[in-house]
C-alpha positions as CSV (number, residue, x, y, z in Angstrom):
1,L,20.4,5.1,-2.4
2,H,21.8,8.4,-4.0
3,E,18.6,9.2,-5.1
4,I,16.8,8.7,-1.9
5,Q,19.5,10.5,-0.1
6,T,19.0,13.6,-2.3
7,L,15.5,13.2,-1.3
8,V,16.3,13.3,2.5
9,D,19.0,16.4,2.4
10,L,16.1,18.3,0.6
11,E,13.4,17.3,3.4
12,R,15.9,18.4,6.0
13,E,16.7,21.7,4.3
14,L,12.8,22.2,4.2
15,M,12.5,21.6,8.1
16,G,15.1,24.0,8.6
17,H,12.6,26.8,7.1
18,T,9.3,28.3,7.7
19,V,6.6,29.4,5.4
20,E,7.6,32.9,6.1
21,T,11.6,32.1,5.1
22,L,11.2,29.4,2.3
23,T,12.7,31.1,-1.1
24,P,11.5,30.7,-4.5
25,D,14.3,28.6,-5.5
26,L,13.9,26.4,-2.6
27,L,10.2,25.8,-3.3
28,W,11.2,25.0,-7.0
29,R,13.5,22.6,-6.2
30,A,11.0,20.9,-4.0
31,K,8.2,20.9,-6.6
32,Q,10.8,19.5,-9.1
33,M,11.6,16.2,-6.8
34,G,7.9,15.4,-6.8
35,L,7.3,17.0,-3.2
36,G,3.1,17.9,-2.8
37,D,1.8,21.1,-1.5
38,R,1.1,19.0,1.8
39,Q,3.9,17.3,2.1
40,I,6.3,20.8,1.8
41,A,3.8,22.1,4.3
42,H,4.3,19.6,6.7
43,L,8.1,20.2,6.7
44,V,8.0,24.0,7.0
45,G,5.2,23.7,9.5
46,G,2.4,25.7,7.4
47,L,-0.4,25.1,5.8
48,E,-1.2,23.6,2.2
49,S,-3.1,26.8,1.3
50,Q,-0.1,28.9,2.2
51,I,2.6,26.7,0.0
52,F,0.0,27.1,-2.6
53,R,-0.4,30.5,-2.6
54,L,3.4,31.2,-2.7
55,R,3.5,29.1,-5.7
56,E,1.3,31.2,-7.2
57,E,2.8,34.4,-6.4
58,W,6.0,33.1,-7.5
59,G,4.6,31.8,-11.0
60,I,5.5,28.2,-9.8
61,R,3.2,26.1,-11.8
62,R,3.1,22.8,-13.7
63,V,3.7,22.3,-17.3
64,Y,2.2,19.6,-19.4
65,K,4.0,16.9,-21.3
66,R,2.8,14.6,-23.5
67,V,3.1,10.7,-23.5
68,D,5.0,9.3,-26.3
69,T,2.8,6.3,-27.3
70,C,4.7,5.8,-30.5
71,A,8.3,5.1,-28.7
72,A,9.7,7.7,-30.8
73,E,9.0,6.2,-34.4
74,F,7.4,9.3,-35.0
75,E,5.4,12.1,-33.8
76,A,2.6,10.9,-31.2
77,Q,-0.4,12.9,-31.6
78,T,-2.3,11.2,-28.5
79,P,-3.9,13.5,-26.4
80,Y,-2.2,12.1,-23.4
81,Y,-0.7,14.3,-20.9
82,Y,1.4,14.1,-17.7
83,S,2.6,17.2,-15.7
84,T,6.0,18.4,-14.4
85,F,8.1,21.3,-13.0
86,E,9.8,22.7,-16.0
87,R,10.5,25.6,-17.7
88,Q,8.6,25.0,-20.8
89,G,5.5,22.5,-21.6
90,E,3.6,21.6,-24.8
91,D,0.5,23.5,-23.8
92,E,-0.2,25.4,-26.7
93,G,-0.2,24.5,-30.5
94,P,-2.2,22.1,-32.9
95,L,-0.9,19.3,-30.8
96,F,-3.1,20.5,-27.8
97,S,-6.0,21.5,-29.8
98,S,-9.2,19.5,-29.3
99,P,-10.3,17.3,-31.8
100,R,-14.0,18.2,-30.8
101,E,-13.1,21.9,-30.7
102,G,-16.0,23.9,-29.8
103,K,-18.1,20.9,-27.4
104,P,-18.2,21.8,-24.0
105,R,-15.6,20.2,-21.8
106,L,-16.2,17.7,-18.9
107,L,-14.3,16.6,-16.5
108,I,-14.4,13.1,-14.6
109,L,-12.1,12.0,-12.0
110,G,-10.7,8.5,-11.2
111,S,-10.2,6.6,-8.3
112,G,-6.5,7.0,-8.4
113,P,-4.3,3.6,-7.9
114,N,-6.1,0.4,-7.3
115,R,-6.1,-0.6,-3.4
116,I,-8.3,-2.7,-1.2
117,G,-11.6,-0.3,-0.8
118,Q,-11.0,1.4,-4.4
119,G,-10.6,-1.1,-7.4
120,V,-11.7,-1.8,-10.9
121,E,-15.5,-1.4,-10.1
122,F,-14.6,2.4,-9.7
123,D,-12.9,2.3,-13.1
124,Y,-15.9,0.9,-14.9
125,C,-18.2,3.4,-13.9
126,C,-15.9,6.2,-14.8
127,V,-15.2,4.6,-18.5
128,H,-18.8,4.3,-19.1
129,G,-19.6,7.8,-17.6
130,V,-16.7,8.9,-20.2
131,L,-18.6,7.2,-23.0
132,A,-21.8,8.5,-22.5
133,A,-20.9,12.1,-22.2
134,Q,-19.3,11.7,-25.5
135,K,-22.4,10.3,-27.1
136,L,-24.4,13.2,-25.0
137,G,-22.2,15.6,-27.2
138,Y,-19.7,16.4,-24.5
139,E,-15.7,16.6,-24.7
140,A,-14.7,14.2,-21.9
141,L,-11.7,14.5,-20.6
142,M,-10.2,11.9,-17.5
143,L,-8.0,12.2,-14.8
144,N,-6.3,9.5,-13.3
145,C,-3.1,7.8,-12.3
146,N,-3.6,4.2,-12.5
147,P,-1.5,2.6,-15.6
148,E,-3.6,-0.9,-15.3
149,T,-6.7,0.6,-15.9
150,V,-9.0,1.2,-18.9
151,S,-9.8,4.7,-17.8
152,T,-6.2,5.4,-18.5
153,D,-6.5,4.1,-22.0
154,P,-5.6,7.2,-24.2
155,D,-8.2,5.7,-27.0
156,I,-11.3,6.2,-24.0
157,S,-11.4,9.8,-23.3
158,D,-11.2,12.7,-25.7
159,R,-8.0,13.9,-23.3
160,L,-6.6,12.1,-20.9
161,Y,-4.4,13.3,-17.8
162,F,-2.0,10.6,-16.1
163,E,-2.4,12.5,-12.8
164,P,-2.6,11.9,-9.0
165,V,-6.2,12.4,-7.6
166,F,-4.9,15.2,-5.9
167,W,-6.4,18.7,-5.1
168,E,-3.4,20.7,-6.4
169,H,-3.2,18.2,-9.4
170,V,-6.9,18.4,-10.1
171,Y,-6.9,22.2,-9.5
172,E,-4.3,23.0,-12.0
173,V,-6.2,20.7,-15.0
174,I,-9.4,22.8,-14.3
175,R,-8.0,26.0,-14.6
176,R,-6.1,24.9,-17.6
177,E,-9.2,23.2,-19.5
178,Q,-12.2,25.3,-18.1
179,P,-14.5,22.3,-18.2
180,V,-18.3,23.2,-17.6
181,G,-18.3,21.0,-14.4
182,V,-16.5,18.3,-12.9
183,V,-18.1,14.6,-12.2
184,V,-17.1,13.4,-8.5
185,Q,-19.2,10.5,-8.2
186,L,-18.2,7.9,-10.2
187,G,-14.8,7.1,-8.7
188,G,-15.5,6.3,-5.6
189,Q,-14.5,8.3,-2.0
190,T,-11.3,9.5,-3.3
191,P,-12.6,12.2,-5.6
192,L,-15.8,12.7,-3.5
193,K,-13.5,13.9,-0.7
194,L,-12.3,16.8,-3.2
195,A,-16.2,18.4,-3.3
196,E,-15.6,20.8,-0.5
197,K,-12.5,22.2,-2.2
198,L,-14.1,22.1,-5.7
199,H,-17.4,24.1,-4.1
200,R,-14.9,26.8,-1.9
201,Y,-13.0,27.4,-5.2
202,G,-16.4,27.9,-7.2
203,V,-15.9,24.7,-9.7
204,P,-19.6,23.4,-10.6
205,L,-19.9,20.0,-9.4
206,I,-22.0,17.8,-12.1
207,G,-24.4,16.0,-9.7
208,T,-25.1,16.0,-5.8
209,G,-24.3,19.3,-4.5
210,W,-21.4,19.7,-1.8
211,E,-24.0,20.7,1.1
212,A,-25.9,17.2,0.6
213,I,-22.4,15.4,0.3
214,D,-21.3,17.1,3.6
215,L,-24.5,16.3,5.5
216,S,-24.1,12.4,4.4
217,E,-20.2,12.2,5.3
218,D,-20.3,14.3,8.2
219,R,-21.6,11.5,11.1
220,G,-23.3,14.1,13.4
221,K,-25.1,16.0,10.9
222,F,-26.1,12.8,9.0
223,S,-27.2,11.6,12.5
224,A,-29.6,14.7,12.7
225,L,-30.3,14.5,9.2
226,L,-32.0,11.0,10.1
227,E,-33.3,12.3,13.8
228,E,-35.4,15.1,11.5
229,L,-36.6,12.6,8.8
230,E,-37.4,10.0,11.7
231,I,-35.9,7.1,10.3
232,P,-33.8,4.8,13.1
233,Y,-29.9,4.7,13.0
234,P,-27.4,2.8,15.8
235,P,-26.9,5.0,18.8
236,F,-23.5,6.8,18.2
237,G,-21.3,9.4,19.6
238,V,-18.1,11.6,18.9
239,A,-14.8,11.5,21.0
240,H,-12.2,13.8,20.5
241,T,-10.5,12.3,23.4
242,P,-9.5,9.0,25.1
243,D,-11.6,9.9,28.3
244,E,-14.5,11.1,26.3
245,A,-14.1,7.6,24.0
246,L,-14.4,5.7,27.3
247,A,-17.0,7.3,28.9
248,L,-19.1,7.4,25.6
249,A,-18.6,3.4,25.2
250,E,-19.9,2.8,28.7
251,Q,-22.9,4.7,27.9
252,L,-23.7,2.7,24.9
253,G,-22.7,-0.7,25.9
254,Y,-20.4,-3.2,24.6
255,P,-19.7,-4.1,22.1
256,V,-19.3,-1.0,19.9
257,L,-17.9,-0.3,16.9
258,V,-15.0,2.3,16.9
259,R,-13.5,4.1,13.9
260,P,-11.9,7.3,12.8
261,S,-14.2,9.8,10.6
262,Y,-13.8,10.0,6.9
263,V,-12.1,6.8,5.8
264,L,-12.0,4.5,2.9
265,G,-13.0,0.6,3.0
266,G,-13.4,0.6,6.6
267,Q,-9.5,1.8,7.5
268,R,-9.1,1.1,11.4
269,M,-12.2,0.1,12.3
270,R,-12.9,-2.5,14.9
271,I,-15.7,-4.0,16.7
272,V,-14.3,-3.8,20.7
273,V,-15.9,-5.7,23.4
274,D,-14.3,-4.0,26.4
275,E,-12.4,-1.4,28.0
276,E,-9.2,-3.0,27.2
277,E,-9.6,-3.5,23.5
278,L,-11.1,0.1,23.3
279,V,-8.1,1.8,24.6
280,E,-5.9,0.0,22.5
281,Q,-7.8,1.1,19.3
282,I,-8.0,4.7,20.6
283,V,-4.2,4.7,21.0
284,T,-3.8,3.0,17.0
285,I,-6.1,5.5,15.8
286,L,-4.5,8.5,17.5
287,R,-1.1,7.6,16.8
288,E,-2.0,6.9,12.8
289,M,-4.0,9.8,12.4
290,P,-3.6,12.4,14.8
291,G,-6.2,15.0,15.3
292,N,-8.9,12.7,13.9
293,R,-12.4,12.4,15.8
294,I,-13.1,9.0,17.0
295,L,-16.7,8.1,16.1
296,I,-18.3,5.0,18.4
297,D,-21.5,3.1,17.3
298,K,-23.5,0.9,19.1
299,F,-23.0,-2.3,17.3
300,L,-25.9,-4.4,16.7
301,A,-25.1,-7.9,17.4
302,G,-26.8,-10.2,15.0
303,A,-28.5,-7.9,12.6
304,V,-28.7,-8.5,9.0
305,E,-27.0,-6.3,6.6
306,A,-28.3,-5.0,3.6
307,E,-28.3,-2.2,0.8
308,L,-30.0,-0.4,-2.0
309,D,-28.8,1.6,-5.0
310,A,-30.6,4.0,-6.7
311,L,-30.6,6.9,-9.1
312,C,-32.1,9.8,-8.4
313,D,-32.9,13.5,-10.3
314,G,-33.5,15.9,-7.3
315,E,-37.1,14.7,-7.0
316,E,-37.5,11.2,-7.8
317,I,-35.4,8.0,-7.0
318,G,-35.4,4.8,-9.1
319,V,-34.1,1.8,-7.3
320,I,-31.7,-0.3,-9.7
321,G,-30.8,-2.7,-6.7
322,L,-31.8,-4.2,-3.4
323,M,-29.0,-6.6,-2.1
324,E,-29.5,-8.7,1.4
325,H,-25.9,-10.0,2.8
326,I,-24.9,-13.4,3.4
327,E,-22.8,-12.0,6.4
328,P,-24.1,-10.3,9.4
329,A,-24.0,-6.7,10.2
330,G,-20.2,-6.0,11.2
331,V,-18.4,-7.4,8.2
332,H,-17.8,-4.5,5.5
333,S,-19.9,-4.8,2.8
334,G,-16.9,-5.4,0.2
335,D,-16.2,-8.2,1.8
336,S,-20.0,-9.7,2.0
337,T,-21.5,-12.0,-0.2
338,A,-24.5,-10.0,-1.9
339,V,-27.9,-11.8,-2.8
340,L,-30.4,-9.9,-5.5
341,P,-32.9,-9.7,-4.8
342,P,-33.3,-10.2,-1.3
343,F,-34.0,-14.0,-0.2
344,S,-35.2,-13.7,3.6
345,L,-36.1,-10.1,4.4
346,S,-40.1,-9.6,4.4
347,S,-41.8,-7.4,1.8
348,A,-42.7,-4.9,4.4
349,V,-38.8,-4.4,5.1
350,Q,-37.9,-4.0,1.9
351,A,-40.8,-1.4,1.3
352,T,-39.6,0.2,4.5
353,M,-35.7,0.4,3.1
354,R,-37.3,1.9,0.0
355,H,-39.0,4.4,1.8
356,Y,-36.1,5.3,3.7
357,A,-34.2,5.9,0.7
358,E,-36.4,8.2,-1.0
359,K,-37.1,10.2,2.3
360,L,-33.5,11.0,2.1
361,A,-32.9,11.5,-1.7
362,R,-35.9,13.8,-1.7
363,R,-34.4,15.8,1.5
364,L,-30.9,15.9,0.3
365,R,-32.0,16.4,-3.7
366,V,-29.6,13.8,-5.0
367,Q,-28.8,13.7,-8.4
368,G,-27.0,10.9,-9.8
369,F,-26.1,7.5,-7.7
370,M,-26.7,7.0,-4.1
371,N,-26.3,4.0,-2.4
372,V,-27.6,2.9,1.4
373,Q,-26.6,0.8,3.8
374,Y,-29.3,-1.0,6.4
375,A,-28.9,-3.2,9.6
376,V,-32.2,-5.3,10.2
377,Q,-33.2,-6.9,13.8
378,G,-36.4,-8.7,12.8
379,D,-38.9,-6.2,11.4
380,R,-36.6,-3.0,12.5
381,V,-34.6,-1.4,9.8
382,Y,-31.4,1.1,10.6
383,V,-30.0,3.1,8.3
384,I,-26.1,3.0,8.6
385,E,-24.7,5.3,6.0
386,A,-25.8,6.7,2.5
387,N,-23.1,7.5,0.3
388,L,-23.9,9.9,-2.8
389,R,-22.0,8.4,-5.4
390,A,-21.8,5.1,-7.4
391,S,-21.1,2.2,-5.3
392,R,-18.8,-0.9,-5.9
393,T,-21.7,-2.9,-6.5
394,V,-23.0,-0.7,-9.7
395,P,-21.1,-2.8,-11.9
396,F,-22.6,-6.1,-10.4
397,L,-26.0,-4.5,-10.9
398,C,-25.2,-3.6,-14.7
399,K,-24.2,-7.0,-15.4
400,A,-26.9,-8.6,-13.2
401,Y,-29.9,-6.7,-14.8
402,D,-27.7,-6.3,-18.4
403,Q,-29.0,-2.5,-18.0
404,P,-26.7,0.7,-18.5
405,F,-27.2,2.5,-15.5
406,V,-24.1,4.6,-15.6
407,Q,-25.3,5.9,-19.1
408,W,-28.6,6.4,-17.8
409,A,-27.0,8.4,-14.7
410,M,-25.0,10.4,-16.9
411,E,-28.5,11.2,-19.1
412,I,-30.2,12.2,-15.8
413,L,-26.7,14.7,-14.9
414,I,-26.2,16.2,-18.1
415,G,-28.7,14.9,-20.6
416,G,-31.6,16.5,-19.1
417,K,-33.4,13.1,-18.5
418,R,-35.7,12.2,-15.4
419,V,-35.8,9.0,-13.7
420,R,-39.3,8.6,-14.6
421,D,-38.0,8.4,-18.1
422,F,-36.1,4.7,-17.8
423,A,-38.1,1.6,-17.3
424,F,-36.1,0.3,-14.2
425,P,-36.0,-3.5,-13.6
426,E,-38.3,-5.2,-11.4
427,R,-37.1,-8.2,-10.7
428,L,-34.6,-10.9,-11.6
429,D,-35.4,-14.3,-12.9
430,G,-33.7,-16.1,-10.3
431,Y,-30.9,-14.6,-8.2
432,A,-27.3,-13.3,-9.0
433,L,-24.5,-13.5,-6.1
434,K,-21.8,-11.0,-5.6
435,L,-19.1,-13.3,-4.2
436,P,-15.9,-11.0,-3.2
437,V,-12.3,-12.6,-3.8
438,F,-9.8,-12.5,-1.6
439,S,-5.6,-12.7,-1.9
440,F,-4.8,-14.4,1.3
441,D,-2.4,-16.5,-0.5
442,R,-0.7,-13.9,-1.6
443,F,-0.5,-12.0,1.5
444,P,-0.3,-14.9,4.0
445,E,0.6,-12.7,7.0
446,I,-2.8,-10.5,6.6
447,E,-5.2,-10.9,9.4
448,K,-7.6,-13.5,7.7
449,T,-10.8,-12.7,10.0
450,L,-13.6,-10.7,8.5
451,G,-14.8,-7.8,9.8
452,P,-15.6,-3.8,9.6
453,E,-12.1,-3.3,7.6
454,M,-12.5,-4.4,4.1
455,R,-9.8,-7.1,2.8
456,S,-11.2,-8.4,-0.5
457,T,-9.3,-7.4,-3.6
458,G,-12.1,-7.8,-6.2
459,E,-15.3,-9.6,-6.8
460,E,-17.2,-12.0,-9.2
461,I,-21.0,-12.7,-10.2
462,R,-22.5,-15.9,-10.0
463,F,-26.2,-16.5,-10.9
464,V,-28.4,-19.0,-9.6
465,A,-31.8,-20.2,-10.8
466,D,-33.1,-20.7,-6.9
467,L,-32.3,-20.9,-3.3
468,E,-32.1,-24.8,-3.8
469,D,-28.6,-24.5,-5.6
470,P,-26.0,-26.1,-3.9
471,L,-24.1,-22.9,-4.1
472,F,-26.2,-20.7,-2.1
473,Q,-27.4,-23.3,0.1
474,E,-23.5,-23.4,1.2
475,L,-23.3,-19.8,1.6
476,Y,-26.6,-19.7,3.7
477,A,-24.9,-22.4,5.9
478,M,-22.4,-19.9,6.5
479,R,-24.6,-17.1,7.6
480,S,-26.0,-19.7,10.2
481,L,-22.4,-20.5,11.5
482,Y,-22.1,-16.5,11.9
483,L,-25.0,-15.8,13.7
484,S,-24.5,-18.8,15.9
485,R,-21.4,-17.1,17.4
């Protein structure tokens, strides 16, 4: 308890200051105690950028220490680093020099700690991205902070930084290493959210540019883009106050899907059927995420959900997987059972889905991975969202087709290859099923009803020869049960 009290006392001391009255000694102590720039800014009523500028002005910077992987039995040579605020680090000398001196350096950002919404699927992509970069003649640097993953094995990358995937940590590694670029599309949503700051500070993004990422992530801009491309999408609106949200829901008609902007794994997303539920959800969002915009979509009841993954080179697109979900639209894609290839969607619907993906990829000049999610009502195809990154289904597709799609993506990004240089798979011999894995036995109090907020903690793959397989028949019966409600 003494250590916790020390932190509480420090936070109280910081709350007695403003940005203008903050002293170098106090800021140094706060950083030594592990407080981030954003946390300090919150306590003194300032901005993260102001704290960062003060640290720069006062010379308060991280130093890097080597993780001793040899238990002090002999001197460790492993290029495995963590940062701390001390007067001296291990920045110089032969222990730091690269074993591949002279090769261009590439920084790949991992997904951070495993949690619902981001798990080992993205670590698979990062590890194979590192291995591909090394094959292509690059010195591959990895930044991640989960000790239970393969990407944080110091034998995988040329240099490993065991650091949180937060801006201040990423930027100081970039300044230290001077890579030719940063890959943000393999680690899921967490590194993707750093693309704007990387762009602002002039750090080259390897792959799809920031402007395209912003167009896909900002709901208003993305909807305007779909209008421009004449691609149908569910009616929606953006509200900034409870009154605006109530009026918008009334205009769209219940049921509606309510969510904050820029969320991971469907966090705080709800399907609401009346005004009472809507008010309750708005209060929750504004209490937990003050100042956030409220996005309200018309919920397409009874629609079938599907998704498409593709590789793009800025001009052409190669589809690596088209999947149909057993559960209807409204259940998070991470909790859905995906069937590859689709089993009930007509060839015309599948052609429409491919056509819409091609339109988006060419307009956004996507380079690398792209994932598009759809809702299908009859023969009408709606685009729900587009993610300009590797999705959690990429490892599933790699296993299903036995193809190195992550390596192909890296060859497009840094190897000079084009989509036409690869032989994309046509169709599986049978069907592959992506089945979600839940941990309800470990968390007995958690809500078990599936909806737009992700609850699964993993996935498994199964293969069936045809649609008469008992496993598939059981899953298909579940769909009938869902749609009859």
